[in-house]
N, C-alpha and C positions, 0 to 999 in steps of 0.2 A: 446755620448748621448746628451749633451748640446747643439750642433749644430742640431741635428735632431728635438729636442724639439722646438727650436726657429725657425725652417724653417717652422713649422706648425702655428705658432704665428705671423701673418703680422705685426700688430699694434705694439706689443712689440718689435718684432725685428727690425722694422724700427727705433723704438726709440732709441734701443740700440746700432745699427750701426752707427747712426749718432751721439749720444753722445760719443761713443767709438771713433769716427774719430776726434771729435772736442775737447773733454775733457778728453781723457784717459781712459773713462769708469770708473769712481770712484765707490768705493764701494756701497755708497747710491743708485747709478743709477742701479747697478747691481740687487741690492735687489728689486728695483722697478720693474726690468724685472722679477725677480724670483717670484714676488707676481703674475704675469700673468699665471704662469705655472699652468696645471691642477692638481687636487688633487694627481692623481696616481704618477704624475713625482716628486712632492713634497715629497711624501711618500718614493720614491725611493731613493732621495738624504738624506731624514732624517735618514736613517739608518746609517749614518756616522757622524750623528751630534756630539755624545759624543766621539770626537777623537782630538788629537792634534800631531804636530810634535815635534821631540825631540830638544833639545836645539840648535843643528847645523842645523837642516832642512835637514838632510840627513838619509837614510836608514842604517839599521846595516848590519853585514855580511849575515844574511838570506835575507833580502831584496834584496841585491846586487846580490848574487848568484842565487836567484830565477828567475832573468830575463834571458829569452831565447833570445840569439841574433838573431834566426830564428823566434821569433814571431813578426809578423808584429805589434802588439799593444805594443811591449816593447818600453820603452822611448828611444829616441836617446841618445847618450854620452852626448851632450850638456844639456840634460834634466834629467840628472841623480838625481838631488835635488828633482825632483817631484816624485821619487820613494822612498816616506818616510816610516817610520814606525809609525802607528798610534796608538795613546792611548787616554784614555779619558781625556778630557779636564776638569782641576781643575780650577774653578772659584774663583778669589782671592776674599778677604775680604774688602779691601778698594776700594774707588771710583778711586783714583789714580792709583792704581795697575791694577784695571779692564780697565781703560783707556790705560796704557802701553801695555797690552796684546793685547787688541783690535786694536791698531796701528800696532803692529807686525803681526797680521792677515791680516791686510790691505796691510802692505809691501809684505807679502808673494803673496798675490793674485796678486799684480802689478807686481811682478816678474814672476809670472807663466803666466800673460797675455802677456809676451813677445814673446811667440810661435805664437801668432797671426801673427808677422812679418816673420815668417819662411816659405819657400816655401810649406812644407808638412804640415803646419798648427799645431794644438794642438792634440797631442795624446789622446787617450781614459784615459789613465792614469793621464795625465796632467788635462784633463777636470774634471775628479773625484776629483783630488786635489783642483782644483779651487771651486767646490761645497762644500768641506769640509771646506775650508776656509770662504766661505759665511755664512754656517751654523754655524760655531763656533763664527764668528764675530756677527752675528744675536744673538746667545746665551749670549754674553758678553754685548751687547746692552741692551737685556731684563733683565739682571742682574742689569745693571746700573739704568735702569728705576726703577727696584722693589727697590732699596735702596733709590731713590730719593721719590717714593710714600709711601713705608710702613715703612722707618726709618727716614723720613723727612731729608735725607742726602743733605744738600745744597750744597756740592761739587759734589755729583753726578748729581744734577739737573743743575748745571752750565755747567758741561761738556756735558750733554744731549742736553742743549740749545745751547751750542757752536757748537757741531756737525750738529745741525740742521741749524744754521746760516751758517755755512761753505759749507754745502751742498746747500743751498739756493743760495750762491754766484756762487758756480760751474754751478748749473742749469741756472743762468741768464746769466753767461759769455757764456755758451755753445749756449744759444739762440742768442745772439749776433752775434757770429761766423757764424751761418748757415744763409746763404745769398741767397741761391737758392730759388726762388719763388715756386718751386714745393714741397718744404719741408715746406710750411707755417704751415700745421697742426702739424707738429713735434715742430715748433718754439712756437705756441700757447700753446702747451702742457708743453712745458719746463718752460715757463713763468708762467703759472698756478701753476706748480708744485713748483716752486721757492717761489712764494708768499705764498703757504701752508706750506713751510718748514720754511720761516720767522715767520710764524703764530706760528708754533710749537715752533720755538725758543723763541718767546715771552712768550708763556705760561710756558716753564720750566725756564726761565730767571727771571721771575716776582719775585719769592719767595727769591731766593739768592739776587737779587739786593736790595730787601727791607731791608736784613740783611746786606747790605753794601759791599758784596763781589764785589770787583773792576772790575774783569774779567766780571761779569754778568752785571753790570752797562755799561761797555764799549760797549758789543755787544748789549744790549737792547737799548743804546743809538744811536747807528748806526741804529737800526731797525726803531726807531721813528723819528730820525733826517734826515733819507734818505727816509722814506716813503715806506720801502722795502716791508711791508706785505700790501700795498695798503692804509695806512694813515699815514700822516706826522703831527707830533706834536712838533714845536721846543721848547715849554716851558717844556714838559716832558723830551725831549732829554737832554735839558740844564741841568735839575736837575741831570740826570744820569751820564753825564759827570763831573758834580761836584762830584759827589758820587765816580767816577772812578779817578779822578785827587787826591782826598784826600786820598782814600783808597790805591792807588799806593804809594803815598807819606809815608803813615805811614808803607807801606810795605818796604820801602826803594828803590823802582823801580822809580828813578826820571825821567829817560827818557819816561817812560810809563806816568808818571804824567803830564809832559809837553805836550805830545801828546794829552792827554785828555783835557787840559786847552787849547789847540790849537783848538779842536772840539769846546769846550764851546764859545770861542770867534768868532766863525763863525754863532753861534746861537743868541748871545746877544752882545751888545756894551760892548767894553772892559772896559768903565767906569761904567758898570752896578755893582751895589754892590755885586752880586753873584760872577762875574768875579774879582772884587776886592779882595774880600775874599780868593778867590782859588789861586788868583795870591800870596797873602800874605803867605798862608799856604805852597804853593808849593816852593816858593824860601825863606823859613823861615831861611834856612841855606845858606848864602851868599857864603860860601866856596866852595859849590858844584854846585851852579846856573850855572857857565859856562859850567861845564861839561854836566849838563842837557840840556842846549841849544843846545850844539854842537850834542849830540845824538838825541834829539827831532826834530832836523829839517831834520833829513834823513829818510824818510821811515816810514812804519807802523810797530810798534812794534809786531803786531800780524801777 
């Protein structure tokens, strides 16, 4: 069903095919393509929104026995995991629990997409399972947004902003990877979408960063420091990395605090009063400073 719908939607199918080729078709991109679907197609897939897989992602005895080997639409043996028993999805109460379930749905979706690499492609059963995971993930993202808006849950707002930031990074990287001049329109769309995602990230991260959340300060600092949403402001970014460094140090994450300090010193002179203050607070415990330097010098903690 999914393949036949996409075949009728040239712009969306073009974007999806190249993003899938160059970036593994991340969940947010698939959601973007799904938004192009006509109302009747979305309604058909919406019938399975309130469902979830069991703890092991496999069907029960009824689901396995019901698959007729002579049925051409039945899942292949290696696709047995796609023949799942569906139940109503229970949305968790806390932001972190919602995020854990959301990431699990994302992992399920990536696993199911492995059928694209097989000679026979994706069976109708697997396509349906992919749509189910998409709708479940969208439901969880909506729940996260509701917690952030209505309950003023700063943790939920941070996660929503972080997901938008990471999606913007994927979109921007995908645009870089597409080098064929014939696909210039796709690149322009990806870059525009990336900037839009970074703007969404800024909106969601503003409140938790103002409350001193080090994760929100880190991601928002990168948006302003690198000009990801279209505007670069080193002064705002420096203050955010100060917030991140101090917050991580209080949390006990010395490696993350060191990385935030390093970002700060790329924006202001190391002799600047702000840099001197952060240095003193990050390395307040000399017994742990050597460990912090060794961890902070290798890679990005995010």
